[in-house]
N, C-alpha and C positions, 0 to 999 in steps of 0.2 A: 438484868437488861440484855437486850440483844447486842452482841459484840459489835464494835465499830470497825476496827482494823487489826490486821495481823502486822507484826513488826516489819518495817521497811518494805511496804507493799509496792509491787510493780503495777502500773496502771493497767497493763494487759492481763493481770491476774484478778482484777476486780470481778466479783460475782455477787450473788445474792447474799452471801454471808456479810457483805459490807454495807448493805442497806440497813439503816438504823432508825430507831425511834427518837423521841425527844430527850434532851438532858433531864435528869431527875428534877421533878417539879413538886413544890409544896405550895398550896394555895394560901393566900392571906385572908384576913377577916373580911375584906371587902371584895374578894374574888367573885366573878360572875358564877352563876350556878353551873354552867357547862364546864368551867375549869375545875370546880370542886368535884364534879361528876367524873371528869377525866382522871383526877388524882386517885379517886376510889377505884375506877376501872383499871388503871395501871397497877395499883396495889393488888388487885384480885388476879390480874393476868400473870404477874410475876411473883406473887407471894411476898410482897413488901409489907411487913408488919401484920399481915393477916394470912390465914391459910389460903393457899393458892386455889383459885376457882376460875379456870380459864373460860368456861362457858358463861359464867356470870360477868366476868371481866369484859369479854367481847361484846356481850349484849349492852353493857353500860357504855362501852366505847362507841358503839354505833349510835346510842342515844345522845351521847355528848357531841358526836360528829353532826348529827341531825340538828342539834341546837346551835351549831356554828363554831365549834372548837377547831382551831387550826392544829393544835397538838393531837387531838383525837383523829383528825383526818390523816395526818402524817403517820401516826402509829398504826392506824387501821390499814393504811396502805402498805406499811411494813409487814403487817400480819398477812395480808393477801399475797404479797410478793414472796413470802417465805412459807406459806401454807401453815401458819402458826395459829391454831384455833379456828381456822376457816379453810375452805377449799382454796388451793393455790390458784390465783387468777391475776395474771400480769396486767391485763387490760384494766381491770378494776383497780389494781394498785396504781397504775398510771393516772387514772381519773382522780383518785384520792390524793395523790401527790400534787397534782395540778390544782385541786381544790384547796389543799393546805397552803400552797404558794399564793393563791388568790386571796386567801385570808390573812396572809402576812408571815407565813413560816419561812425562815431562812434555812432551816434544816432539810426541808423537803427537796430543795434544788439538787443536792447531792444524790439523793435517792432517785429522783427522776433522771438525772444524768447517767446513773448506772444502768437504768432500763434502756436508754438510748444507746449506750456504749455496747450493750450485749444484744440489743434487738429483742427485748422481752416485752411483749404487749404492744410493740410498735416496730417499725422498720429500723434496722440498725443504722445509726447516724452518729459518727464520731464527732462531726462538727457541732451538731446540736448537743451532744453529751458535754463537750468542753464548754459550750456556751452556758449550759445549766450550771456547771461547776463554777464558772466565773461569776455568774449571777449570785450564786449562793455565797461565794467568797466576798463579793462586794457588799453583800447584806450582812457580813460579819460572822459567817459560820466557818469555824476552823477546819472542819472535816472537808467541806467543799473547797476551801482554800488549798488544802493538801492535795486533793484530786486535781485541781486546776494546775497546781505546780507540777504535778507528775505529767500532765498533758503537755505543758510547755517544755518540760525537760526532755520528754521522749518523742515530741513531734506528733502527738495524737491530736486529731482535729484539723490538720492541714493535709490537703490532698497529696502534696509533694513530700510530706513528712518533715517539713522545715521545723527546726527546734528554735526556741527562744529562751536562752539561758537567763537573760535579764528578768523576764517576767517569771520564770521558774523560781529564781532567787527571791523575788519580791513576794510571791505567794507562799513560799516556804517560810519566810520570815513572818508574814501575817498569820499563818497557821500556827507557827511556834508561839507567837504572842498570845494566841488564844488557848495555849496549853496543849496542843496536839502532840502526843508523845513521839510519833514518828518524825514529825516536822522538827521538833526539838533535837532529836537524834541526828537528823540530816544536817542541821545548822551547826551542831557541836562538832560533828566530824570535819566540818570545813572551817571551824573556828569563827563562825559568824555569830554575832549577837542578835537576839530576836527583836530587833528594832527595824521596822521597815524604812525604806528610803522616803524622804520628805515628799517627793512627787515622782510620777511616772506617767508616760503617755500610753493610753490603751488604744 
């Protein structure tokens, strides 16, 4: 799979290497056809259980996306953002991440946020980047929660650079609860248990 994060990443060092596809997915007996097709496409793209065939995988990924798969839209956006099996196209990646979000993907928020943070395929907008990270975090994605925590810790997304340690801790804890390795390390360094506060005002 495409790597998610390097250890103890700074929000300002976020780049295309941190845009990611969906978590490993295995369809069930009653899964819709587009999800089964996504599973086979992913396997071909990365050589999971089959001989790697990127051209075939991308073609199947596009077909799955056209059938309405949120996972395919997000992974295809990842491919366009990285130039993986397709010509690099940030604007197309942005459209695909937005489509994945529209279909219900929580993972695409973080990817879209990286594009806004770096001004790739869109005008650079750190406020919008942080908003996308927070939306993904609220939807339950631990990677987006980690990015959101970094923004609040470092004052990214505020014109005056104001930091919010309380929200940073909250999202680090949420990310750690989701199993994010860097968030867990951050919490352990500060002797915090990965259990979020009962309530907080946003």
